[in-house]
C-alpha positions in Angstrom: 12.4 85.2 -12.4 16.1 85.8 -11.6 17.8 83.1 -10.0 18.9 83.9 -6.5 22.2 85.0 -5.5 23.6 83.2 -2.5 25.1 85.2 0.6 28.1 85.8 0.3 29.0 85.1 -2.9 30.5 87.2 -5.7 28.5 88.4 -9.0 30.0 85.5 -10.7 28.9 83.0 -7.9 32.8 82.1 -6.5 33.1 82.7 -2.3 35.0 86.2 -1.0 36.5 84.6 2.6 38.7 86.9 2.6 35.8 90.0 3.5 33.8 87.9 5.7 34.8 90.1 8.2 34.5 93.4 7.2 31.6 95.9 7.6 30.0 95.1 3.9 29.7 90.7 4.7 25.5 90.3 6.1 25.1 90.5 10.0 24.3 87.2 10.2 25.9 85.1 8.3 28.8 82.9 10.8 31.8 84.0 11.7 35.2 82.2 9.2 36.2 80.2 12.3 37.3 76.7 11.8 34.6 75.9 14.6 31.9 77.7 12.8 32.1 77.2 9.4 33.0 73.2 10.5 36.1 72.4 9.1 38.1 71.5 13.1 40.5 68.9 12.6 38.7 65.3 13.6 39.7 62.4 14.9 38.5 58.6 13.2 38.8 55.4 15.1 40.7 53.1 12.4 39.5 49.5 14.1 42.6 48.0 12.9 43.0 43.8 14.4 45.5 44.7 16.5 43.3 47.4 18.2 40.3 44.8 18.0 42.5 42.0 20.0 43.8 44.9 22.4 40.4 46.3 23.1 38.8 42.6 24.1 42.2 41.3 25.5 41.6 44.8 28.1 37.1 44.0 28.9 38.3 40.1 29.5 40.9 41.0 32.0 38.6 44.3 33.2 35.2 41.8 33.4 37.4 38.3 34.8 38.9 40.0 37.6 35.7 42.3 38.6 33.5 39.3 38.4 36.4 36.9 40.2 36.8 39.2 42.8 32.4 39.9 43.1 32.4 36.2 43.3 35.2 35.4 46.2 33.3 38.7 48.0 30.1 36.5 47.9 31.6 33.4 49.3 33.2 35.9 52.2 29.6 36.0 53.0 27.9 34.0 56.4 24.1 33.9 56.1 21.5 31.2 58.3 17.9 31.9 56.8 15.1 29.9 58.3 11.5 29.7 57.2 9.3 29.6 59.8 6.1 30.1 57.9 4.2 27.2 59.2 6.2 27.3 63.1 2.2 27.9 64.3 0.8 25.3 62.7 3.1 22.3 62.8 5.1 23.0 65.9 4.9 21.2 68.6 3.4 23.1 71.8 4.9 21.2 75.1 8.6 20.9 73.6 11.0 21.8 70.8 11.0 19.8 67.8 12.9 19.9 64.7 12.7 22.4 61.8 12.4 20.5 58.4 15.6 20.8 56.8 14.5 22.1 53.8 13.2 25.2 55.2 16.7 26.2 56.4 19.7 27.6 53.6 23.2 28.5 55.8 26.8 29.5 53.9 29.1 29.2 56.5 33.3 28.1 56.3 34.0 24.2 56.1 36.6 25.1 58.5 33.3 25.9 61.2 32.7 24.1 64.5 31.4 21.1 63.3 28.9 20.3 66.1 27.4 22.9 65.5 25.2 22.4 62.5 23.5 25.1 60.6 21.5 23.2 59.0 20.2 22.1 62.1 17.5 23.3 64.5 14.7 23.4 66.6 11.2 24.9 67.1 7.9 25.2 69.5 5.3 27.0 69.3 4.0 29.3 72.3 1.0 32.1 73.7 1.9 34.8 75.7 0.8 38.1 76.6 1.6 40.9 74.6 1.4 44.4 75.7 0.0 47.4 73.3 0.2 50.4 75.0 -2.6 49.8 77.5 -4.1 46.7 77.7 -2.4 43.2 76.3 -3.1 40.3 73.9 -3.0 37.1 73.3 -0.7 36.1 70.7 1.0 32.6 69.2 4.8 33.1 69.7 7.3 30.7 67.9 10.6 29.9 69.6 12.9 29.3 66.9 17.0 27.9 68.6 19.3 28.1 65.3 23.0 27.2 65.5 25.6 29.3 64.4 29.1 27.7 63.7 31.6 30.4 64.1 32.2 33.8 65.1 30.2 36.7 62.8 32.0 39.9 62.8 30.2 42.5 62.6 28.1 44.2 60.6 25.8 41.5 61.3 22.0 42.0 59.9 18.8 41.0 60.8 16.5 40.9 57.3 12.9 39.1 57.2 12.1 37.2 53.9 8.9 37.7 51.7 7.6 35.6 49.2 4.9 35.7 46.5 4.3 39.6 47.8 3.7 41.6 44.8 4.7 45.1 46.3 5.1 46.1 42.3 1.6 46.4 41.5 0.4 49.2 39.8 -2.8 50.0 42.0 -0.5 49.2 44.7 2.6 51.4 44.3 0.2 53.9 43.8 -1.7 54.0 47.2 -0.8 56.4 49.9 -0.5 60.3 50.8 2.3 61.6 50.4 1.4 64.6 52.3 0.1 63.0 55.2 3.1 60.7 55.5 4.7 64.3 55.7 2.0 65.2 58.4 0.3 67.1 57.1 -3.5 67.1 58.6 -5.3 67.0 55.1 -8.6 66.7 54.7 -11.6 64.6 52.9 -11.1 66.5 49.5 -7.1 65.7 49.3 -8.1 62.6 50.9 -10.3 62.0 48.4 -7.4 63.2 45.3 -5.8 60.9 46.4 -4.8 56.7 45.5 -5.6 55.6 48.7 -9.2 54.1 47.6 -10.8 51.6 49.4 -8.5 52.5 52.9 -9.1 56.5 52.6 -11.6 56.5 55.5 -13.2 54.1 58.4 -14.6 51.2 57.1 -17.5 51.2 60.3 -18.2 54.0 58.0 -17.8 56.8 60.9 -16.4 59.1 58.3 -12.8 59.4 59.9 -10.2 60.0 58.0 -7.5 56.3 58.4 -4.4 57.0 58.9 -2.3 56.9 57.4 -4.3 55.5 54.6 -3.5 53.3 51.2 -3.0 49.6 51.0 1.0 49.6 51.4 0.6 51.3 54.7 -2.4 48.5 56.0 -0.3 45.5 54.6 2.8 46.2 56.4 4.6 43.5 58.1 4.1 43.2 61.4 5.9 40.2 63.1 8.2 40.5 65.5 11.6 39.3 66.3 13.5 39.3 69.7 17.2 39.8 69.8 18.7 36.4 69.4 19.8 35.3 73.0 23.0 32.9 73.1 21.3 29.2 75.3 25.4 28.4 75.7 28.2 31.3 76.8 31.5 29.4 76.1 33.0 29.0 79.6 29.7 29.1 81.6 27.3 26.7 82.9 23.5 27.2 82.3 24.2 31.7 81.7 22.9 33.2 78.5 23.7 36.3 77.0 21.6 38.8 74.2 23.2 40.0 71.6 21.7 43.7 71.3 20.6 44.4 67.9 19.9 48.5 66.9 15.7 47.5 68.1 14.6 48.8 64.6 17.2 52.4 64.5 19.8 52.5 62.6 18.4 51.0 58.9 16.8 52.8 56.9 18.8 54.9 54.2 19.8 58.6 54.6 17.7 61.4 54.0 14.3 58.7 53.7 13.0 60.2 57.3 12.5 63.5 55.4 9.1 62.3 53.7 8.0 61.5 57.1 6.6 63.5 60.2 4.8 63.5 63.0 1.0 63.6 62.3 -0.4 66.9 63.2 -4.6 65.0 63.4 -6.2 65.4 66.1 -6.8 61.6 67.7 -11.0 62.0 67.1 -10.2 62.5 63.4 -8.4 59.4 62.3 -8.5 55.9 63.0 -5.5 53.0 62.6 -5.8 51.4 59.4 -7.7 48.1 59.7 -4.6 45.3 59.5 -3.7 47.9 62.6 -6.4 47.0 64.8 -4.7 44.4 66.5 -2.5 46.8 67.8 -4.3 49.5 68.1 -7.7 48.1 69.2 -9.6 50.7 70.8 -8.3 53.7 68.4 -6.0 56.1 68.8 -5.8 56.8 72.6 -3.6 59.4 74.9 -2.0 55.7 76.1 -1.8 54.7 72.9 -1.2 57.1 70.3 -0.4 57.2 66.3 3.3 56.0 66.1 5.8 58.8 65.0 6.1 58.2 61.4 9.6 60.3 61.3 10.9 58.2 63.5 9.8 54.8 62.8 12.0 53.4 60.5 10.7 50.2 59.9 7.7 51.5 58.2 10.1 53.6 56.2 11.5 50.3 55.2 8.4 48.5 54.6 7.2 51.7 51.9 10.6 51.7 50.0 9.1 48.9 47.6 10.5 46.4 46.4 10.7 45.7 43.0 10.3 42.3 42.5 7.7 39.3 44.9 10.3 37.8 46.6 12.3 40.1 48.8 14.5 41.4 51.9 14.1 43.9 54.7 16.0 44.8 57.1 14.9 44.7 60.5 17.2 45.2 62.9 21.7 44.9 62.7 24.5 45.8 65.0 27.2 47.1 63.5 29.7 46.7 67.0 29.5 43.6 68.6 30.9 40.1 67.4 28.5 37.4 67.3 29.9 34.4 68.8 29.4 31.0 67.8 26.7 29.0 69.2 23.0 28.7 69.7 20.5 31.3 69.2 17.4 31.6 70.6 14.7 33.5 68.7 11.3 34.5 69.7 9.1 35.3 67.0 5.4 36.9 67.2 3.3 36.1 64.6 1.1 38.7 63.1 1.1 38.5 59.7 0.1 35.7 57.8 1.2 34.5 54.1 -0.6 31.6 53.4 -3.9 33.8 52.5 -1.9 34.9 48.9 0.3 31.8 48.7 3.2 33.6 50.2 6.2 32.4 52.6 8.0 33.9 55.0 11.8 33.9 56.7 14.3 35.6 58.5 18.0 36.3 57.9 20.9 36.4 59.7 23.8 37.8 57.7 27.3 39.5 57.9 28.0 42.2 54.8 30.5 42.4 52.3 31.4 46.2 50.7 28.7 44.8 48.3 26.2 44.5 50.8 25.0 41.1 51.3 25.5 37.3 50.1 24.6 37.9 46.6 26.6 36.0 43.7 24.9 36.8 40.3 26.7 40.3 39.8 30.4 38.3 40.1 28.4 35.0 37.7 27.5 38.1 34.8 30.8 39.3 35.1 32.4 35.9 34.8 29.9 35.1 31.9 30.5 38.4 29.8 34.4 38.5 30.4 34.5 34.8 29.4 32.9 36.6 25.9 35.4 38.7 26.0 38.2 36.7 26.2 37.0 33.6 23.5 35.8 36.4 20.9 39.7 37.4 21.5 41.4 34.1 20.7 39.1 34.0 17.7 40.4 37.2 16.7 43.9 36.4 17.6 43.4 33.4 14.9 41.8 35.2 12.2 43.7 38.2 11.5 47.1 36.8 12.0 47.1 32.4 11.8 44.4 31.6 9.7 45.5 33.2 6.5 45.1 37.0 6.7 43.5 38.9 4.1 46.0 42.2 3.3 44.8 45.6 5.6 44.0 48.1 3.3 43.4 45.9 -0.1 41.7 48.2 -2.8 40.7 44.7 -4.6 38.1 43.8 -2.1 36.1 47.2 -2.9 32.6 47.0 -4.3 33.9 48.8 -8.0 37.1 47.1 -8.2 34.8 43.7 -8.2 33.7 41.8 -11.2 30.2 42.3 -12.8 27.9 39.7 -12.4 28.4 39.8 -16.6 31.5 39.4 -16.1 31.7 36.7 -13.6 29.3 34.1 -15.8 31.8 35.1 -18.5 34.9 33.9 -16.5 32.9 30.7 -15.6 31.8 30.0 -18.8 35.6 30.4 -20.0 36.6 28.2 -17.2 34.2 25.9 -18.3 35.4 25.7 -21.8 
């Protein structure tokens, strides 16, 4: 078999680029250009000692500067967190008693009002009739009085905090039906094909669909908080003033509402989730209809699942008014039982910075990385310029210029003799 001649080569095997663009050239031959023939000029970074020192100096300055800025922002935030998990069990029911100090965490400036100790709070539990649609129910209400030692400039946010609640469990994350949340009156075949089971149909056996179905909606946090009430208005006696929050509006990310809609189900086809029965004791009725999920921002926040078992979710906020220093009372209707899964719950009053709520860890991480870059930078300066550095580009260090093992052994033996 005769050897195959390389395409584009002359009979003697040499290339002929001069005729690459002529009509006689093969049709599928790439044009003779720098790009198509891979002859483009390229730049190669040569990591000289000066360049390495410069790079690490710049990285150290960036990381240390940004870390210091993040740490400063975190320390400008004022916040107070109070754990009220045991309020119904431990708080007195006839008068206010002290909240255990380990239940309170606070961060305020050293120049704050010293007479208003943020680590000192009072609580009391009482029973009240709470209105739910067309009926009332007796509920345990926890009254908490907290001290805010300095004025808090807006935005002032109010969060609830849950501990040891795993919203990131695989089956829990999948337990909802997106079409149902959009408002579609999906039938049984769609529900059966979803991940809502075992909370897809009425546990009582009526055959009605649970709306909204799934464990995520069923486990929604349902404690309610009143607006903070200032008990000692400056310049007045026995006057109270309510610090108005946004009543659960404006607390979700833009675009989240597009995932939800008002249901098209008829009321005789659906029942509330089992954990919602206290709010909808007689099911969904004309007087107590199912909630409009497109407008229920607290539900939308709950459906944005947390990645960690300890998490905060925004409950309400005030974007315009200053929260004056003083003692505030917050009434909490305690419905969400965290003791069944060894969890804890708390509320948080906090200001925010351009980076959000208080979190010192991003700043610390940047400072650590910047510190590592600075240490390496100092090491390279010492090793390249002070500790007898070798000549840059010395060919004697190339592998083919190194002595063979036999020659090295012979040299060593000669030295010993």
